[in-house]
N, C-alpha and C positions, 0 to 999 in steps of 0.2 A: 743511579737510580736502585730502588729497593723492591723486587718482585718477591712480595711473602710467600711461605712454603715450596718456594722453587728450590729443591734439595740437588746437591751436586748429580746423584744415580739417576733421579728422575731426567735432568736437564740431558744429561749424555743418550737416555734411552730414548728420547722424543728427538734428539739430534740423529741419529741413528736411523731413525724411523721417518728421515727427513721431514718431520713437520717443524723443525725449527733451522731454515737453512742460515736466516739472516746471524742467531746465536752462531753456529759453526763457522758463518764467516768471521765475525767478531772475534772469535775464540782463536783461529789460525792465524788472525792478523795481531792479536795483542797479548799482553802476559796475563797468567793466570796462577791462581793459587789449588792446589788439592789437598793440603796437608793445612787443616785449618780447624778449630774448637770452637760451637758457638757457647755461649754463657749459661750457668744453670741458675734457674730455670730458661729453655727456649721457647718461651714464647712470645707473640708478636712485639707486646710492649716493653716487656724485659730486653729482648733481643735488641729492636731497634732504641732503645735508651744507651745501650752499651755501645751501636753505632755512633752514635749522636755524641759521645762521653767520651767513650774509651776506658770506661770504667764497670764494673761490675754490680749486681744488683746493690750489695750492700751498702754501695756509696750512693748510687743514684735515687733509692727508695724506690724504685718501680720493679716489685718482687713477683708480679704476676699481672695478668689482664685484669684481675678482680682482685681487690682483696680488703681487708679490714682495718681500718686505723682505729688508734687506742683512743679511749673517751667515745665512741661512737656507741650506739645501739647494736647488740648481735643482730645480721643482716644485714643491716647498713653499709652495703660495701660499695668501695670506692674504685672507678674507672682508674686502671693503672695508663689510661689514652690522654687524660686532662687535668693527670697531678703535676706540680711543680718537679723539675728533676733535681737531686739534689749535689749535683754538678752540672757545672755550666757546658753548654752542648757546644760544637763548635763553630755552629754559623752565629750564636752568640756572642763566643770568644772573638769572633773575627771582625764582627760588628763593631764590640769593643774597642779593636783596634784600625780602625777606619776603613775596613773591606763593606763593602756591599753583599748583602748573603739573602738567600730567599729559599723557602720552604714550599710545597705544596702537596697536601694531602698527607706530610709525612708523619708518622707514628711518634707523641710527645713532642709536637711543635706547635702546641695550639699558640695562638699568640697573646689569648688573654692571660697568661703566663707572663707577665712581661719581663721576669728574667731568666727567660730563655727564648725570647720571640727575636725573629732573623729581623731584617729589614723589610724585607717585603713577605707576606707569607698568607697563604690560602688554606683555610684548615674545615673542614665539616666541624657543623656546630650541632650535628648530631640528628638523631630521627625526632622528629615534631611530632607524627603520626604514622600510625602501621599501616600497607597499605589493606584496600578492603574492596569490595564485588558491590555496587550499590543498584537496585533497582530504580530502574525510572517510573516515578509515580508524577504521569502530568494531570495538568488542570488547566482550564482555561485561562488565557489572559489577556485581558484590555485595558492597557496602560498605554503612557507614551513610546512605549518602549516598540510595542506591536503596532502604534501609529506610523513610527518615525522609520522604521526599517520596511516594513511590509505594507503592498497597496490595500486598499481597503474592502480588497476582495478574498482577502487572505487572513485567514485566520491564525493565531500564536497558541501554546501553551506552555504550561513551563514545568519543571520539576526542582526540587530544590534538595539540594546533599548537604548536610552538616558534616564536617571534617572532624574528626576525635582527637582535637588537639589542646594536650594538657594545659589550662590556663589562659586557655583561647576556646570557649566551645560554641561561641556564636557566630567560628567563622565557617562562612557557608558557601557554596557553588551554585549558581546559577543558570539551569538548561532552558534554552528556547528551541521551540521545535514548532515549524512553522503546517500548517494544516492543509498539504497539496500532495498533487500527484507525486511528485520529488521532494520529498521533505529535505529543509535544510536545519540543522542544529545550529547553536552559540552558546555561547559560556563567558559569565562573566563572575565576577565575586563579588559584586555590584548590585544590588536588585533593580536599581533604577536606570542601568546601561545594559547595552544588547550585548557586548563583548565581541568577541571572534567566534568566526566560522570555526566548526570543528572539522577536519579532517575525518573522514568516516574511518576509511582504512587504515589510518595511520597514528601513531602518537600524538600527543598535542602536550605541549608546555603550558600549563599554568602558574604564573606568579603571583604571590601573595606577599603580605605587607605584615609581617608578624615583629615586634620589638625586640630591640637587643639583639638585632640578626643583622649582617650586611646582607644578606640573600635570603630567600625562602620561597618553596615551591613544590611543583610535583608534575607528574606527566599522568595524563588519562590514556584510554583508550575504550570505544564503546565497542559493548558486545552484542550481536544481533542485527536483526535486520530493521534499519531507520524507516522503512516504509509502514512498519508496525508498530504502534507505540508499546502494544502489549506484549511484555517480555523483554523488552529493550534494557540492558543494563549498561552501566558504567563501570570500568575498570579502575579504581581510585591509588593511584601508584603511593611509594613512600613518600610522604611530606619531608622534607630536609630543610634543616636550616645551613649557612653557610657566613664563614668569619673571613673577610677581607682585611688584612691590616698592611699599611705602607703610608709612604711617604705621598704629601701633597693628595692629590685625587685618586691614586691608586684603588681603594674600593670602588668608586665610581666606575673607573673604566674597565675594574674587571665585569662588574655587574653588566654594564652595558654591551660589553664586548662576549661575554661569556653566560650572562643569566644568572641563577640558581645552581647551588651546588646541588648535583645530582646524586642519587642513592646508587650505592656501589652494585646492588644487585637487588631485582624481586625475588630472591629465593623460598619466602614465605610463600607466595601466590601460586611460584611453581610448582610446590612442594603439595600445595592444596589442591593443584589441577586448575587453578583460578586465570592461568594464563598457560600458553604454549611454551613448548622449547623453545623455538623459533622465536617469540617475544620475551621470553626469558635470556636470549642469546643477545638480543636487540637491546635489552636495558643494561646488560654488562659491557656492552661494547662502549655503548652512548657514555658509560663513564670513563673508560677508558680512555677514549677519544677526548674527552673534556679535559683530563688530568695532561694527556700529552699537548694539548693544544695550548692550554692555560699554561704550562711550564715554559713552550720553546717560543709563548708571546711575552712572557716576562724577561726569558733569555736576552731575546734580540729587541724589547723594548728599555730596558731596565738594567741590559746587561751586567747581570751578578757575576762577582769573583767566584761566588760557590753559592751552587743550588741541589738542594732535595728534593727528589720526587718519589712517589709509591703507588704501587699497583696490588691490591689484594686477590686478583681473577683466581690465581692458580689455586692459592689457601682455600679461597671459597669450594673451590670444585673438587678439592681433593678431600677436604673434613667431610663433604655429603656424599660425595661418590666414586672415592676410592674403594675397589672392589676386586682384590687380589688374591686373597685367602682363603683356603677350604674351610676356616672356621669360624670365618664370616656369614652372619644370618644373612639368607638370600644368593646365596652364592652358587650358582650355574653358569652354563657357558652363554646364554642370552643373556643375562644380566650384566654379567661382566662386557660381554659386548657392547651393551648399550651404554654402561657407565664409562666405559674406554671410551665411546665417542666424547660424551660430555668432557671427560679429562682432556682428551686431545683437544678441543676446542678450545678451551684455557690457555693451552702452551700454546697452541697458534695463536691466539691473541697477545700473551706475552710478545712472540716472537716478530709480531707486525709491530709494536711497539719498537722494540730493538732497531727495526728494520727504519722506523721512519725517523726516530734520533738518530741512527748511525748519518743518514741522508742529509743531516742538518748541522751534522758537525762542523766545525771552522778548522781550520790548521792548527789553531791554539788552545783548543778544546782537550780536555783529559776529563776522558769517560770511563766511572766506575759503575760497573754492575755488580748487587750485593743480594744477599738475601739472608734472610733471620735462620730457616732451616726448614728440612723435608718433612716429609710425612711418613706413617707408616699406617697399614693397616688396622682397623678396629674392629674385635669382634663383642667384645664385654665391658657394660656399664657399671661403672663401681659409684656407690654413694657412702662418703666417708661418714656423712650426719646419721645415717641407718645405722653403721655400724658403734657409732658412738650412742646414740640411742639404746643399742642392746646392752650396752656395757654400763645404763644408767648414768650417763654422763650430760644427756641432751634430753630434755623433757619437755614435751607438747602440751599445751591443752585441749580441749575438747573440740576445738576444731580445727586441729591439727596443727597452729603456729605452733613457735617457738618459745618456749615460756620461760622468760630471763631471768624471773626469780627465782627458776628450781634448776638452770642450767649450768653445769660446771664447766662447758667445752663445746665449739661449735666451729665446723671446717667451712673455708671457703673456698672451694674447688674452681679450678678454668684448666680445662684441657687434660692433661696426664698428671697433673699436680693437686697439692691441695695445701691450704694453711691452716692449720688448727688452733685457735686461739681460746686461752684458759680466761675464763670469765673474773678476771679476779679485782677483788674487791681493793678500789682505792685508785686502778687504771679504767678500768672500764664505765659507762654511763651507770650500767646497773649490776655491776660486780656482785658478785657472792662469796667467791673464794679466799679466802683468807690467806695475807701472804705467807703465814706459817705454813699450809697446807700448799702451796703451789708447786712441791718439788714434787709432793704424793700424787696429785692429782696429773702432773705432765708423766709420772712411770706409768699411770692407768693408762693416758691414753696410748703411751707407746706399748703396752703390752696388747691395748684390743686390736694394735694392728700387725704386731710382732709375729709371725709364723700362721699369719691369717689364712686355712688355706680355704680355697672355693673350690666347689664341685661342680663342673662346667661339662655338658654333653656336647657341647658345641664343636668339635672334632671330626676332621675327617680323613682318612688315608690318601693323603698326597697321591702316592701312586696310581690313586684311582681318580681321585677328583681333581687335582690341579693338575699333571699333564698337561690333560689338551687347551688347556686354557693357558698355560704358559706358552704351547706349541703356538696357539695363535696369535698372543702378546706378541713373540717374538718374531713371527713368522718364519718360525722352521720344521721340519718333519719330524726330529726328532732333537726334543730337551730332556734334560735332566735336570729333576727339579731340584734347585737350591736354595731354598726359604728353609726357615725353621721348621726341625724334629718334630712334628706333631705325632701324638700316639697314634697308633694303628687302630682306631674304632672309626667305626662310622656313625651316621647322625642317630641310627637308631639300634645302637648297643644298649645292653641293658647294665652294661660297666659303665663306671666315672672316674674321669681322670683330677686327680686333685693337684692342684694348681697355688702359689704364692701369689695373688694380685701386688702386693705393694713391694717394689724392689728397693725403694729408697724410705729410710725412717730416720730422720733427724733430728734431733732437739738440740740444747745447750751445751751439753755434755759430750758432744760430737764435734771432733776436730773441724770437720766439714760443713757444719753450720754456719761459721764464720763468714763462709763465702756470700751466705745471702740476709745474715743478720741484719736487720735494722729496724727502726721503730714500727714498720708494716709488715715486718716477716711474723708470721705465726710463730707459737712457742714450740709446735711442733710443724714437721715438713715432710710431705709424703709426696713418692712418686713413683708411678705405675709403672707395672714390668710391661714388655711389648704387649700389643693388643688389648688394652686395656683404657677405657676412658674414665674418669672421673667426672661425676655431677654432684652438685650441692642437694639438690632438691629431687631427685630419683627416689620412688617410692620404695624400692627394693633395691637390695645390695647388686643382684645382678641386672 
């Protein structure tokens, strides 16, 4: 079992707070490691590739969550979750040696890559359409559906919702509403069928039939008073595709028992205020329970010798809501308390899973709990491409898009790191840098980020700002602040502190570069200092 983002220190913290009793009990009964080092870079895709193979990114080829592949257009990035591993994963090697293996939602286990597929595999087919809030516009309907379902004295009206699914723009949902004192609503993907009655106060599953996927679907929820058609809205959750592969009728059985592969979260909708925190947590719990149920079903039905499965909940919450350092924007006691509730919920979800799995253990089971990395608070966003543009190495056209015919270098950033690719002639699809100029351009890239100061006023004296929060987090009356030593400045100080945000700058001239060097690696590798996050498309450097 892999729990994305479940760092050792955070796990200890939430066990001490009583939020993770199942993990604490498991730790007391089991063997556990404390002296360990993750791979570089420690992002989700590279880390899970290393877990699956025992090899570093230089061998697996998974050098980031997103990266550029040679011969592709600039900005035509590749996902580290869908690429073929350069080293055979253990579930494939065991399968080759006659063992039965299975993977559920585990990164880098895409069964479409036959060279790395387990005996049985359940994997996300990706997001087919983002979530959306639709205004339901009803119009009278008098066809066979109305006559079939309703009495002659009751009229019906219909609203049509078009799903924004790439390559399938005609996919629609048809919502029927009875015109009576206590209206009922029905939903269908077929304009000739009434469909299923909509539960007014709950989530409703809608199954789709999208080619090339073993399952597809979404969840919907009504918003507003159904007795009044004016102002009635429908929240359409993220549309997902699923890939179910295995022997015999495995795919049909998984679809029959568990339906479509659900969205891991509805973060975008919650962040925009479209759904409530309660609804957001319901969506997250639905995915967590689904992965657990599918995994246990496979365990008992197909009896695999090896089973890998994965939960992203903690990683999602920490990325979005980790607020612990005084340098972070929006830092105050009320905000910290609110965000801490969000994060605590995620750790509670993990603990619930551990309890469920532990209760289903057999005497001959060997259960290994692992994680890829922890997370730290972020206060500043960087954009390497802005720095490349300032250095004259990246050029944009009048519409603000990268002009490949004039650009010498481009950064593909993910999390706290970035790979920078030289637009080399003969290697890249629209390369302009001559091979004889490669070393010079590489040095220009390194120079653009070496000793690059950033002036940031986002610092406060921790003795004034942090201490009350850390007292609350730890439940102690007197707490000595042990975080990083921030400058003795306030948010309103006229002084500015100079910091260097790029902690690691490697090229093939550096010995350390060999640990990540691969055909997918950039010609220059950047890693941010603590507290900094990189974004490839940020409009400004800070």
